[in-house]
Legacy VTK file of the C-alpha trace (Angstrom):
# vtk DataFile Version 3.0
C-alpha trace
ASCII
DATASET POLYDATA
POINTS 85 float
19.030 3.746 -3.258
17.286 6.555 -4.587
13.427 7.349 -4.360
10.997 10.044 -4.909
6.971 10.368 -3.705
4.558 11.627 -6.239
0.981 12.229 -6.113
-0.738 11.481 -9.486
-2.556 14.198 -10.938
-3.752 12.654 -14.297
-7.474 12.464 -14.241
-7.448 8.925 -15.361
-4.601 7.825 -12.652
-1.785 5.656 -14.076
-3.542 4.270 -17.175
-2.223 1.821 -20.084
-0.345 4.533 -22.434
1.527 6.211 -19.884
2.280 2.894 -18.014
3.546 1.373 -21.213
5.749 4.218 -21.741
7.417 4.344 -18.265
7.830 0.370 -18.401
9.627 0.719 -21.628
12.021 3.375 -20.117
12.850 1.613 -16.947
13.800 -1.575 -19.123
16.558 0.414 -20.465
18.216 0.586 -16.709
19.989 -2.450 -14.663
18.933 -0.885 -11.590
15.812 -2.402 -9.669
12.814 0.049 -10.008
10.062 -0.344 -8.078
6.890 1.631 -7.194
4.728 1.337 -4.095
1.134 2.223 -3.712
-0.209 1.888 -0.082
1.000 -1.549 0.984
1.552 -2.987 -2.539
4.753 -2.943 -4.313
5.330 -3.498 -7.872
8.234 -3.811 -10.522
8.268 -0.882 -12.505
9.499 -2.738 -15.442
6.487 -4.836 -15.595
3.177 -3.430 -17.065
0.774 -5.823 -15.710
2.375 -5.583 -12.189
2.017 -1.660 -12.336
-1.403 -1.743 -13.940
-2.366 -4.263 -11.011
-1.748 -1.444 -8.456
-4.651 0.672 -9.850
-3.351 3.953 -8.873
-6.119 6.777 -9.231
-5.894 10.628 -9.497
-4.965 12.052 -5.977
-3.226 9.084 -4.967
0.349 8.923 -3.816
3.247 6.564 -4.804
6.850 6.012 -4.105
9.179 5.119 -6.588
12.550 3.621 -5.617
15.706 2.449 -7.824
18.652 0.566 -6.468
21.512 -0.521 -8.366
24.422 0.909 -10.440
22.573 3.336 -12.876
20.072 4.085 -10.043
20.606 7.980 -10.159
20.049 8.221 -13.872
16.746 5.897 -13.758
15.271 7.827 -10.774
16.007 11.029 -12.870
14.415 9.814 -15.831
11.147 8.271 -13.764
10.727 11.356 -11.715
10.683 13.560 -15.002
8.294 11.155 -16.829
5.812 11.279 -13.489
5.929 14.973 -13.681
5.319 15.490 -17.282
2.951 12.555 -18.079
0.963 11.498 -14.915
LINES 1 86
85 0 1 2 3 4 5 6 7 8 9 10 11 12 13 14 15 16 17 18 19 20 21 22 23 24 25 26 27 28 29 30 31 32 33 34 35 36 37 38 39 40 41 42 43 44 45 46 47 48 49 50 51 52 53 54 55 56 57 58 59 60 61 62 63 64 65 66 67 68 69 70 71 72 73 74 75 76 77 78 79 80 81 82 83 84
């Protein structure tokens, strides 16, 4: 399992446009990819689950990937978060 912690810097938090893009990217991987915000965890391949977390600017999330292509999935997720959120 691979993971990283990220503090959201986007003024709008995790909003619909980047959420849709990251979900689309994560669907390309076979690994399970999750995002945890506080005590809530969502599948990073499901848009409504991700949006349901309600992550705002300044809040911290943990993204985890587990599976056969976890290294690539976590690398792509980290780069996306750093560039877009």
